[in-house]
mmCIF file of the N, C-alpha and C atoms, coordinates in Angstrom:
data_MODEL
# 
_entry.id   MODEL 
# 
loop_
_atom_site.group_PDB 
_atom_site.id 
_atom_site.type_symbol 
_atom_site.label_atom_id 
_atom_site.label_alt_id 
_atom_site.label_comp_id 
_atom_site.label_asym_id 
_atom_site.label_entity_id 
_atom_site.label_seq_id 
_atom_site.pdbx_PDB_ins_code 
_atom_site.Cartn_x 
_atom_site.Cartn_y 
_atom_site.Cartn_z 
_atom_site.occupancy 
_atom_site.B_iso_or_equiv 
_atom_site.pdbx_formal_charge 
_atom_site.auth_seq_id 
_atom_site.auth_comp_id 
_atom_site.auth_asym_id 
_atom_site.auth_atom_id 
_atom_site.pdbx_PDB_model_num 
ATOM 1   N N  . UNK A 1 1  ? -15.061 -14.731 10.998 1.00 0.00 ? 1  UNK A N  1 
ATOM 2   C CA . UNK A 1 1  ? -14.533 -13.623 10.229 1.00 0.00 ? 1  UNK A CA 1 
ATOM 3   C C  . UNK A 1 1  ? -14.193 -12.442 11.150 1.00 0.00 ? 1  UNK A C  1 
ATOM 4   N N  . UNK A 1 2  ? -15.082 -12.164 12.092 1.00 0.00 ? 2  UNK A N  1 
ATOM 5   C CA . UNK A 1 2  ? -14.857 -11.056 13.014 1.00 0.00 ? 2  UNK A CA 1 
ATOM 6   C C  . UNK A 1 2  ? -13.601 -11.293 13.857 1.00 0.00 ? 2  UNK A C  1 
ATOM 7   N N  . UNK A 1 3  ? -13.416 -12.515 14.301 1.00 0.00 ? 3  UNK A N  1 
ATOM 8   C CA . UNK A 1 3  ? -12.245 -12.867 15.112 1.00 0.00 ? 3  UNK A CA 1 
ATOM 9   C C  . UNK A 1 3  ? -10.955 -12.727 14.286 1.00 0.00 ? 3  UNK A C  1 
ATOM 10  N N  . UNK A 1 4  ? -10.989 -13.088 13.023 1.00 0.00 ? 4  UNK A N  1 
ATOM 11  C CA . UNK A 1 4  ? -9.809  -12.984 12.166 1.00 0.00 ? 4  UNK A CA 1 
ATOM 12  C C  . UNK A 1 4  ? -9.413  -11.526 11.969 1.00 0.00 ? 4  UNK A C  1 
ATOM 13  N N  . UNK A 1 5  ? -10.390 -10.675 11.699 1.00 0.00 ? 5  UNK A N  1 
ATOM 14  C CA . UNK A 1 5  ? -10.103 -9.250  11.523 1.00 0.00 ? 5  UNK A CA 1 
ATOM 15  C C  . UNK A 1 5  ? -9.565  -8.653  12.815 1.00 0.00 ? 5  UNK A C  1 
ATOM 16  N N  . UNK A 1 6  ? -10.177 -8.999  13.929 1.00 0.00 ? 6  UNK A N  1 
ATOM 17  C CA . UNK A 1 6  ? -9.728  -8.476  15.221 1.00 0.00 ? 6  UNK A CA 1 
ATOM 18  C C  . UNK A 1 6  ? -8.304  -8.926  15.535 1.00 0.00 ? 6  UNK A C  1 
ATOM 19  N N  . UNK A 1 7  ? -7.983  -10.176 15.273 1.00 0.00 ? 7  UNK A N  1 
ATOM 20  C CA . UNK A 1 7  ? -6.629  -10.678 15.531 1.00 0.00 ? 7  UNK A CA 1 
ATOM 21  C C  . UNK A 1 7  ? -5.601  -9.998  14.639 1.00 0.00 ? 7  UNK A C  1 
ATOM 22  N N  . UNK A 1 8  ? -5.930  -9.772  13.382 1.00 0.00 ? 8  UNK A N  1 
ATOM 23  C CA . UNK A 1 8  ? -4.970  -9.115  12.488 1.00 0.00 ? 8  UNK A CA 1 
ATOM 24  C C  . UNK A 1 8  ? -4.762  -7.658  12.893 1.00 0.00 ? 8  UNK A C  1 
ATOM 25  N N  . UNK A 1 9  ? -5.825  -6.986  13.335 1.00 0.00 ? 9  UNK A N  1 
ATOM 26  C CA . UNK A 1 9  ? -5.661  -5.616  13.800 1.00 0.00 ? 9  UNK A CA 1 
ATOM 27  C C  . UNK A 1 9  ? -4.833  -5.553  15.080 1.00 0.00 ? 9  UNK A C  1 
ATOM 28  N N  . UNK A 1 10 ? -5.005  -6.511  15.966 1.00 0.00 ? 10 UNK A N  1 
ATOM 29  C CA . UNK A 1 10 ? -4.193  -6.541  17.188 1.00 0.00 ? 10 UNK A CA 1 
ATOM 30  C C  . UNK A 1 10 ? -2.725  -6.794  16.876 1.00 0.00 ? 10 UNK A C  1 
ATOM 31  N N  . UNK A 1 11 ? -2.444  -7.562  15.840 1.00 0.00 ? 11 UNK A N  1 
ATOM 32  C CA . UNK A 1 11 ? -1.054  -7.798  15.456 1.00 0.00 ? 11 UNK A CA 1 
ATOM 33  C C  . UNK A 1 11 ? -0.418  -6.537  14.887 1.00 0.00 ? 11 UNK A C  1 
ATOM 34  N N  . UNK A 1 12 ? -1.167  -5.760  14.126 1.00 0.00 ? 12 UNK A N  1 
ATOM 35  C CA . UNK A 1 12 ? -0.636  -4.546  13.509 1.00 0.00 ? 12 UNK A CA 1 
ATOM 36  C C  . UNK A 1 12 ? -0.523  -3.402  14.494 1.00 0.00 ? 12 UNK A C  1 
ATOM 37  N N  . UNK A 1 13 ? -1.396  -3.383  15.465 1.00 0.00 ? 13 UNK A N  1 
ATOM 38  C CA . UNK A 1 13 ? -1.545  -2.219  16.323 1.00 0.00 ? 13 UNK A CA 1 
ATOM 39  C C  . UNK A 1 13 ? -1.033  -2.515  17.721 1.00 0.00 ? 13 UNK A C  1 
ATOM 40  N N  . UNK A 1 14 ? -0.046  -1.764  18.154 1.00 0.00 ? 14 UNK A N  1 
ATOM 41  C CA . UNK A 1 14 ? 0.523   -1.937  19.481 1.00 0.00 ? 14 UNK A CA 1 
ATOM 42  C C  . UNK A 1 14 ? 0.467   -0.589  20.206 1.00 0.00 ? 14 UNK A C  1 
ATOM 43  N N  . UNK A 1 15 ? -0.630  -0.292  20.905 1.00 0.00 ? 15 UNK A N  1 
ATOM 44  C CA . UNK A 1 15 ? -0.783  1.042   21.501 1.00 0.00 ? 15 UNK A CA 1 
ATOM 45  C C  . UNK A 1 15 ? 0.135   1.267   22.702 1.00 0.00 ? 15 UNK A C  1 
ATOM 46  N N  . UNK A 1 16 ? 0.415   2.513   22.957 1.00 0.00 ? 16 UNK A N  1 
ATOM 47  C CA . UNK A 1 16 ? 1.260   2.916   24.058 1.00 0.00 ? 16 UNK A CA 1 
ATOM 48  C C  . UNK A 1 16 ? 0.426   3.803   24.994 1.00 0.00 ? 16 UNK A C  1 
ATOM 49  N N  . UNK A 1 17 ? 0.427   3.513   26.277 1.00 0.00 ? 17 UNK A N  1 
ATOM 50  C CA . UNK A 1 17 ? -0.384  4.266   27.235 1.00 0.00 ? 17 UNK A CA 1 
ATOM 51  C C  . UNK A 1 17 ? 0.088   5.710   27.330 1.00 0.00 ? 17 UNK A C  1 
ATOM 52  N N  . UNK A 1 18 ? 1.385   5.931   27.331 1.00 0.00 ? 18 UNK A N  1 
ATOM 53  C CA . UNK A 1 18 ? 1.905   7.284   27.473 1.00 0.00 ? 18 UNK A CA 1 
ATOM 54  C C  . UNK A 1 18 ? 1.471   8.169   26.299 1.00 0.00 ? 18 UNK A C  1 
ATOM 55  N N  . UNK A 1 19 ? 1.494   7.642   25.094 1.00 0.00 ? 19 UNK A N  1 
ATOM 56  C CA . UNK A 1 19 ? 1.063   8.446   23.954 1.00 0.00 ? 19 UNK A CA 1 
ATOM 57  C C  . UNK A 1 19 ? -0.434  8.722   24.003 1.00 0.00 ? 19 UNK A C  1 
ATOM 58  N N  . UNK A 1 20 ? -1.227  7.780   24.498 1.00 0.00 ? 20 UNK A N  1 
ATOM 59  C CA . UNK A 1 20 ? -2.668  8.005   24.614 1.00 0.00 ? 20 UNK A CA 1 
ATOM 60  C C  . UNK A 1 20 ? -2.972  9.067   25.664 1.00 0.00 ? 20 UNK A C  1 
ATOM 61  N N  . UNK A 1 21 ? -2.227  9.078   26.756 1.00 0.00 ? 21 UNK A N  1 
ATOM 62  C CA . UNK A 1 21 ? -2.429  10.097  27.797 1.00 0.00 ? 21 UNK A CA 1 
ATOM 63  C C  . UNK A 1 21 ? -2.054  11.475  27.261 1.00 0.00 ? 21 UNK A C  1 
ATOM 64  N N  . UNK A 1 22 ? -0.961  11.560  26.525 1.00 0.00 ? 22 UNK A N  1 
ATOM 65  C CA . UNK A 1 22 ? -0.548  12.835  25.933 1.00 0.00 ? 22 UNK A CA 1 
ATOM 66  C C  . UNK A 1 22 ? -1.602  13.317  24.946 1.00 0.00 ? 22 UNK A C  1 
ATOM 67  N N  . UNK A 1 23 ? -2.120  12.416  24.130 1.00 0.00 ? 23 UNK A N  1 
ATOM 68  C CA . UNK A 1 23 ? -3.170  12.754  23.180 1.00 0.00 ? 23 UNK A CA 1 
ATOM 69  C C  . UNK A 1 23 ? -4.426  13.229  23.895 1.00 0.00 ? 23 UNK A C  1 
ATOM 70  N N  . UNK A 1 24 ? -4.797  12.559  24.967 1.00 0.00 ? 24 UNK A N  1 
ATOM 71  C CA . UNK A 1 24 ? -5.994  12.923  25.720 1.00 0.00 ? 24 UNK A CA 1 
ATOM 72  C C  . UNK A 1 24 ? -5.836  14.287  26.382 1.00 0.00 ? 24 UNK A C  1 
ATOM 73  N N  . UNK A 1 25 ? -4.704  14.536  27.008 1.00 0.00 ? 25 UNK A N  1 
ATOM 74  C CA . UNK A 1 25 ? -4.489  15.821  27.688 1.00 0.00 ? 25 UNK A CA 1 
ATOM 75  C C  . UNK A 1 25 ? -4.406  16.975  26.691 1.00 0.00 ? 25 UNK A C  1 
ATOM 76  N N  . UNK A 1 26 ? -3.713  16.758  25.591 1.00 0.00 ? 26 UNK A N  1 
ATOM 77  C CA . UNK A 1 26 ? -3.587  17.814  24.583 1.00 0.00 ? 26 UNK A CA 1 
ATOM 78  C C  . UNK A 1 26 ? -4.908  18.149  23.930 1.00 0.00 ? 26 UNK A C  1 
ATOM 79  N N  . UNK A 1 27 ? -5.666  17.139  23.573 1.00 0.00 ? 27 UNK A N  1 
ATOM 80  C CA . UNK A 1 27 ? -6.948  17.407  22.919 1.00 0.00 ? 27 UNK A CA 1 
ATOM 81  C C  . UNK A 1 27 ? -7.968  17.971  23.902 1.00 0.00 ? 27 UNK A C  1 
ATOM 82  N N  . UNK A 1 28 ? -7.911  17.576  25.170 1.00 0.00 ? 28 UNK A N  1 
ATOM 83  C CA . UNK A 1 28 ? -8.814  18.154  26.171 1.00 0.00 ? 28 UNK A CA 1 
ATOM 84  C C  . UNK A 1 28 ? -8.521  19.636  26.371 1.00 0.00 ? 28 UNK A C  1 
ATOM 85  N N  . UNK A 1 29 ? -7.244  19.976  26.423 1.00 0.00 ? 29 UNK A N  1 
ATOM 86  C CA . UNK A 1 29 ? -6.870  21.386  26.566 1.00 0.00 ? 29 UNK A CA 1 
ATOM 87  C C  . UNK A 1 29 ? -7.312  22.184  25.344 1.00 0.00 ? 29 UNK A C  1 
ATOM 88  N N  . UNK A 1 30 ? -7.126  21.626  24.152 1.00 0.00 ? 30 UNK A N  1 
ATOM 89  C CA . UNK A 1 30 ? -7.547  22.321  22.930 1.00 0.00 ? 30 UNK A CA 1 
ATOM 90  C C  . UNK A 1 30 ? -9.063  22.486  22.886 1.00 0.00 ? 30 UNK A C  1 
ATOM 91  N N  . UNK A 1 31 ? -9.799  21.467  23.305 1.00 0.00 ? 31 UNK A N  1 
ATOM 92  C CA . UNK A 1 31 ? -11.257 21.571  23.334 1.00 0.00 ? 31 UNK A CA 1 
ATOM 93  C C  . UNK A 1 31 ? -11.691 22.639  24.333 1.00 0.00 ? 31 UNK A C  1 
ATOM 94  N N  . UNK A 1 32 ? -11.020 22.714  25.468 1.00 0.00 ? 32 UNK A N  1 
ATOM 95  C CA . UNK A 1 32 ? -11.317 23.758  26.450 1.00 0.00 ? 32 UNK A CA 1 
ATOM 96  C C  . UNK A 1 32 ? -11.098 25.143  25.845 1.00 0.00 ? 32 UNK A C  1 
ATOM 97  N N  . UNK A 1 33 ? -10.013 25.311  25.098 1.00 0.00 ? 33 UNK A N  1 
ATOM 98  C CA . UNK A 1 33 ? -9.748  26.601  24.453 1.00 0.00 ? 33 UNK A CA 1 
ATOM 99  C C  . UNK A 1 33 ? -10.797 26.914  23.396 1.00 0.00 ? 33 UNK A C  1 
ATOM 100 N N  . UNK A 1 34 ? -11.229 25.894  22.657 1.00 0.00 ? 34 UNK A N  1 
ATOM 101 C CA . UNK A 1 34 ? -12.274 26.103  21.652 1.00 0.00 ? 34 UNK A CA 1 
ATOM 102 C C  . UNK A 1 34 ? -13.573 26.553  22.309 1.00 0.00 ? 34 UNK A C  1 
ATOM 103 N N  . UNK A 1 35 ? -13.925 25.970  23.439 1.00 0.00 ? 35 UNK A N  1 
ATOM 104 C CA . UNK A 1 35 ? -15.214 26.244  24.064 1.00 0.00 ? 35 UNK A CA 1 
ATOM 105 C C  . UNK A 1 35 ? -15.244 27.542  24.857 1.00 0.00 ? 35 UNK A C  1 
ATOM 106 N N  . UNK A 1 36 ? -14.088 28.190  25.048 1.00 0.00 ? 36 UNK A N  1 
ATOM 107 C CA . UNK A 1 36 ? -14.060 29.466  25.760 1.00 0.00 ? 36 UNK A CA 1 
ATOM 108 C C  . UNK A 1 36 ? -14.697 30.590  24.959 1.00 0.00 ? 36 UNK A C  1 
ATOM 109 N N  . UNK A 1 37 ? -14.576 30.536  23.649 1.00 0.00 ? 37 UNK A N  1 
ATOM 110 C CA . UNK A 1 37 ? -15.186 31.570  22.799 1.00 0.00 ? 37 UNK A CA 1 
ATOM 111 C C  . UNK A 1 37 ? -15.972 30.889  21.685 1.00 0.00 ? 37 UNK A C  1 
ATOM 112 N N  . UNK A 1 38 ? -17.186 30.435  21.983 1.00 0.00 ? 38 UNK A N  1 
ATOM 113 C CA . UNK A 1 38 ? -17.945 29.685  20.979 1.00 0.00 ? 38 UNK A CA 1 
ATOM 114 C C  . UNK A 1 38 ? -18.406 30.557  19.816 1.00 0.00 ? 38 UNK A C  1 
ATOM 115 N N  . UNK A 1 39 ? -18.275 30.011  18.616 1.00 0.00 ? 39 UNK A N  1 
ATOM 116 C CA . UNK A 1 39 ? -18.743 30.650  17.391 1.00 0.00 ? 39 UNK A CA 1 
ATOM 117 C C  . UNK A 1 39 ? -19.268 29.554  16.472 1.00 0.00 ? 39 UNK A C  1 
ATOM 118 N N  . UNK A 1 40 ? -20.486 29.106  16.757 1.00 0.00 ? 40 UNK A N  1 
ATOM 119 C CA . UNK A 1 40 ? -21.041 27.973  16.032 1.00 0.00 ? 40 UNK A CA 1 
ATOM 120 C C  . UNK A 1 40 ? -21.466 28.332  14.611 1.00 0.00 ? 40 UNK A C  1 
ATOM 121 N N  . UNK A 1 41 ? -21.399 29.597  14.223 1.00 0.00 ? 41 UNK A N  1 
ATOM 122 C CA . UNK A 1 41 ? -21.718 29.960  12.852 1.00 0.00 ? 41 UNK A CA 1 
ATOM 123 C C  . UNK A 1 41 ? -20.545 29.715  11.911 1.00 0.00 ? 41 UNK A C  1 
ATOM 124 N N  . UNK A 1 42 ? -19.353 29.590  12.449 1.00 0.00 ? 42 UNK A N  1 
ATOM 125 C CA . UNK A 1 42 ? -18.158 29.344  11.644 1.00 0.00 ? 42 UNK A CA 1 
ATOM 126 C C  . UNK A 1 42 ? -17.999 27.838  11.415 1.00 0.00 ? 42 UNK A C  1 
ATOM 127 N N  . UNK A 1 43 ? -17.997 27.384  10.164 1.00 0.00 ? 43 UNK A N  1 
ATOM 128 C CA . UNK A 1 43 ? -17.877 25.943  9.921  1.00 0.00 ? 43 UNK A CA 1 
ATOM 129 C C  . UNK A 1 43 ? -16.514 25.379  10.345 1.00 0.00 ? 43 UNK A C  1 
ATOM 130 N N  . UNK A 1 44 ? -15.473 26.184  10.315 1.00 0.00 ? 44 UNK A N  1 
ATOM 131 C CA . UNK A 1 44 ? -14.155 25.720  10.761 1.00 0.00 ? 44 UNK A CA 1 
ATOM 132 C C  . UNK A 1 44 ? -14.151 25.466  12.269 1.00 0.00 ? 44 UNK A C  1 
ATOM 133 N N  . UNK A 1 45 ? -14.881 26.285  12.995 1.00 0.00 ? 45 UNK A N  1 
ATOM 134 C CA . UNK A 1 45 ? -14.999 26.095  14.439 1.00 0.00 ? 45 UNK A CA 1 
ATOM 135 C C  . UNK A 1 45 ? -15.729 24.800  14.758 1.00 0.00 ? 45 UNK A C  1 
ATOM 136 N N  . UNK A 1 46 ? -16.828 24.550  14.063 1.00 0.00 ? 46 UNK A N  1 
ATOM 137 C CA . UNK A 1 46 ? -17.597 23.326  14.282 1.00 0.00 ? 46 UNK A CA 1 
ATOM 138 C C  . UNK A 1 46 ? -16.757 22.106  13.913 1.00 0.00 ? 46 UNK A C  1 
ATOM 139 N N  . UNK A 1 47 ? -15.992 22.202  12.833 1.00 0.00 ? 47 UNK A N  1 
ATOM 140 C CA . UNK A 1 47 ? -15.106 21.105  12.446 1.00 0.00 ? 47 UNK A CA 1 
ATOM 141 C C  . UNK A 1 47 ? -14.042 20.863  13.512 1.00 0.00 ? 47 UNK A C  1 
ATOM 142 N N  . UNK A 1 48 ? -13.477 21.923  14.059 1.00 0.00 ? 48 UNK A N  1 
ATOM 143 C CA . UNK A 1 48 ? -12.476 21.787  15.112 1.00 0.00 ? 48 UNK A CA 1 
ATOM 144 C C  . UNK A 1 48 ? -13.046 21.146  16.362 1.00 0.00 ? 48 UNK A C  1 
ATOM 145 N N  . UNK A 1 49 ? -14.269 21.534  16.736 1.00 0.00 ? 49 UNK A N  1 
ATOM 146 C CA . UNK A 1 49 ? -14.934 20.928  17.895 1.00 0.00 ? 49 UNK A CA 1 
ATOM 147 C C  . UNK A 1 49 ? -15.156 19.437  17.648 1.00 0.00 ? 49 UNK A C  1 
ATOM 148 N N  . UNK A 1 50 ? -15.596 19.092  16.437 1.00 0.00 ? 50 UNK A N  1 
ATOM 149 C CA . UNK A 1 50 ? -15.855 17.684  16.113 1.00 0.00 ? 50 UNK A CA 1 
ATOM 150 C C  . UNK A 1 50 ? -14.567 16.866  16.144 1.00 0.00 ? 50 UNK A C  1 
ATOM 151 N N  . UNK A 1 51 ? -13.491 17.406  15.615 1.00 0.00 ? 51 UNK A N  1 
ATOM 152 C CA . UNK A 1 51 ? -12.210 16.687  15.606 1.00 0.00 ? 51 UNK A CA 1 
ATOM 153 C C  . UNK A 1 51 ? -11.682 16.505  17.023 1.00 0.00 ? 51 UNK A C  1 
ATOM 154 N N  . UNK A 1 52 ? -11.765 17.538  17.843 1.00 0.00 ? 52 UNK A N  1 
ATOM 155 C CA . UNK A 1 52 ? -11.296 17.418  19.227 1.00 0.00 ? 52 UNK A CA 1 
ATOM 156 C C  . UNK A 1 52 ? -12.147 16.419  20.010 1.00 0.00 ? 52 UNK A C  1 
ATOM 157 N N  . UNK A 1 53 ? -13.446 16.435  19.796 1.00 0.00 ? 53 UNK A N  1 
ATOM 158 C CA . UNK A 1 53 ? -14.317 15.471  20.462 1.00 0.00 ? 53 UNK A CA 1 
ATOM 159 C C  . UNK A 1 53 ? -13.999 14.048  20.042 1.00 0.00 ? 53 UNK A C  1 
ATOM 160 N N  . UNK A 1 54 ? -13.794 13.838  18.743 1.00 0.00 ? 54 UNK A N  1 
ATOM 161 C CA . UNK A 1 54 ? -13.432 12.511  18.250 1.00 0.00 ? 54 UNK A CA 1 
ATOM 162 C C  . UNK A 1 54 ? -12.095 12.058  18.820 1.00 0.00 ? 54 UNK A C  1 
ATOM 163 N N  . UNK A 1 55 ? -11.135 12.969  18.909 1.00 0.00 ? 55 UNK A N  1 
ATOM 164 C CA . UNK A 1 55 ? -9.819  12.627  19.446 1.00 0.00 ? 55 UNK A CA 1 
ATOM 165 C C  . UNK A 1 55 ? -9.907  12.227  20.907 1.00 0.00 ? 55 UNK A C  1 
ATOM 166 N N  . UNK A 1 56 ? -10.714 12.934  21.681 1.00 0.00 ? 56 UNK A N  1 
ATOM 167 C CA . UNK A 1 56 ? -10.873 12.592  23.096 1.00 0.00 ? 56 UNK A CA 1 
ATOM 168 C C  . UNK A 1 56 ? -11.516 11.225  23.247 1.00 0.00 ? 56 UNK A C  1 
ATOM 169 N N  . UNK A 1 57 ? -12.566 10.970  22.482 1.00 0.00 ? 57 UNK A N  1 
ATOM 170 C CA . UNK A 1 57 ? -13.228 9.656   22.544 1.00 0.00 ? 57 UNK A CA 1 
ATOM 171 C C  . UNK A 1 57 ? -12.267 8.550   22.135 1.00 0.00 ? 57 UNK A C  1 
ATOM 172 N N  . UNK A 1 58 ? -11.486 8.768   21.072 1.00 0.00 ? 58 UNK A N  1 
ATOM 173 C CA . UNK A 1 58 ? -10.521 7.775   20.611 1.00 0.00 ? 58 UNK A CA 1 
ATOM 174 C C  . UNK A 1 58 ? -9.455  7.499   21.663 1.00 0.00 ? 58 UNK A C  1 
ATOM 175 N N  . UNK A 1 59 ? -8.952  8.552   22.315 1.00 0.00 ? 59 UNK A N  1 
ATOM 176 C CA . UNK A 1 59 ? -7.918  8.364   23.333 1.00 0.00 ? 59 UNK A CA 1 
ATOM 177 C C  . UNK A 1 59 ? -8.461  7.611   24.545 1.00 0.00 ? 59 UNK A C  1 
ATOM 178 N N  . UNK A 1 60 ? -9.694  7.902   24.939 1.00 0.00 ? 60 UNK A N  1 
ATOM 179 C CA . UNK A 1 60 ? -10.288 7.199   26.076 1.00 0.00 ? 60 UNK A CA 1 
ATOM 180 C C  . UNK A 1 60 ? -10.504 5.722   25.730 1.00 0.00 ? 60 UNK A C  1 
ATOM 181 N N  . UNK A 1 61 ? -11.005 5.446   24.540 1.00 0.00 ? 61 UNK A N  1 
ATOM 182 C CA . UNK A 1 61 ? -11.196 4.054   24.120 1.00 0.00 ? 61 UNK A CA 1 
ATOM 183 C C  . UNK A 1 61 ? -9.854  3.327   24.051 1.00 0.00 ? 61 UNK A C  1 
ATOM 184 N N  . UNK A 1 62 ? -8.831  4.006   23.567 1.00 0.00 ? 62 UNK A N  1 
ATOM 185 C CA . UNK A 1 62 ? -7.494  3.419   23.500 1.00 0.00 ? 62 UNK A CA 1 
ATOM 186 C C  . UNK A 1 62 ? -6.975  3.082   24.888 1.00 0.00 ? 62 UNK A C  1 
ATOM 187 N N  . UNK A 1 63 ? -7.130  3.997   25.834 1.00 0.00 ? 63 UNK A N  1 
ATOM 188 C CA . UNK A 1 63 ? -6.671  3.736   27.199 1.00 0.00 ? 63 UNK A CA 1 
ATOM 189 C C  . UNK A 1 63 ? -7.442  2.588   27.835 1.00 0.00 ? 63 UNK A C  1 
ATOM 190 N N  . UNK A 1 64 ? -8.739  2.555   27.645 1.00 0.00 ? 64 UNK A N  1 
ATOM 191 C CA . UNK A 1 64 ? -9.539  1.473   28.223 1.00 0.00 ? 64 UNK A CA 1 
ATOM 192 C C  . UNK A 1 64 ? -9.153  0.133   27.615 1.00 0.00 ? 64 UNK A C  1 
ATOM 193 N N  . UNK A 1 65 ? -8.948  0.086   26.304 1.00 0.00 ? 65 UNK A N  1 
ATOM 194 C CA . UNK A 1 65 ? -8.594  -1.174  25.671 1.00 0.00 ? 65 UNK A CA 1 
ATOM 195 C C  . UNK A 1 65 ? -7.236  -1.680  26.119 1.00 0.00 ? 65 UNK A C  1 
ATOM 196 N N  . UNK A 1 66 ? -6.277  -0.768  26.295 1.00 0.00 ? 66 UNK A N  1 
ATOM 197 C CA . UNK A 1 66 ? -4.945  -1.168  26.746 1.00 0.00 ? 66 UNK A CA 1 
ATOM 198 C C  . UNK A 1 66 ? -5.006  -1.657  28.186 1.00 0.00 ? 66 UNK A C  1 
ATOM 199 N N  . UNK A 1 67 ? -5.756  -0.959  29.028 1.00 0.00 ? 67 UNK A N  1 
ATOM 200 C CA . UNK A 1 67 ? -5.846  -1.366  30.424 1.00 0.00 ? 67 UNK A CA 1 
ATOM 201 C C  . UNK A 1 67 ? -6.581  -2.697  30.572 1.00 0.00 ? 67 UNK A C  1 
ATOM 202 N N  . UNK A 1 68 ? -7.597  -2.928  29.773 1.00 0.00 ? 68 UNK A N  1 
ATOM 203 C CA . UNK A 1 68 ? -8.302  -4.220  29.832 1.00 0.00 ? 68 UNK A CA 1 
ATOM 204 C C  . UNK A 1 68 ? -7.443  -5.354  29.300 1.00 0.00 ? 68 UNK A C  1 
ATOM 205 N N  . UNK A 1 69 ? -6.621  -5.053  28.296 1.00 0.00 ? 69 UNK A N  1 
ATOM 206 C CA . UNK A 1 69 ? -5.750  -6.083  27.729 1.00 0.00 ? 69 UNK A CA 1 
ATOM 207 C C  . UNK A 1 69 ? -4.664  -6.492  28.708 1.00 0.00 ? 69 UNK A C  1 
ATOM 208 N N  . UNK A 1 70 ? -4.212  -5.561  29.539 1.00 0.00 ? 70 UNK A N  1 
ATOM 209 C CA . UNK A 1 70 ? -3.146  -5.874  30.490 1.00 0.00 ? 70 UNK A CA 1 
ATOM 210 C C  . UNK A 1 70 ? -3.614  -6.644  31.703 1.00 0.00 ? 70 UNK A C  1 
ATOM 211 N N  . UNK A 1 71 ? -4.923  -6.732  31.928 1.00 0.00 ? 71 UNK A N  1 
ATOM 212 C CA . UNK A 1 71 ? -5.445  -7.480  33.082 1.00 0.00 ? 71 UNK A CA 1 
ATOM 213 C C  . UNK A 1 71 ? -5.376  -8.927  32.887 1.00 0.00 ? 71 UNK A C  1 
# 
């Protein structure tokens, strides 16, 4: 079952390295801007930090998966 789901997701999803790099650089820059003036009492700030962190992790995983697939 796990192999079937993984194969169907690979068929639907065709990642691009250039878009992942752009996503990683943009979200890293935004996270840097967020962390320059921390305000952890604001829930919107905490949400923004969480979204930027998730985006960076997703972009890194995407790049690693694409690079491993090309080997």
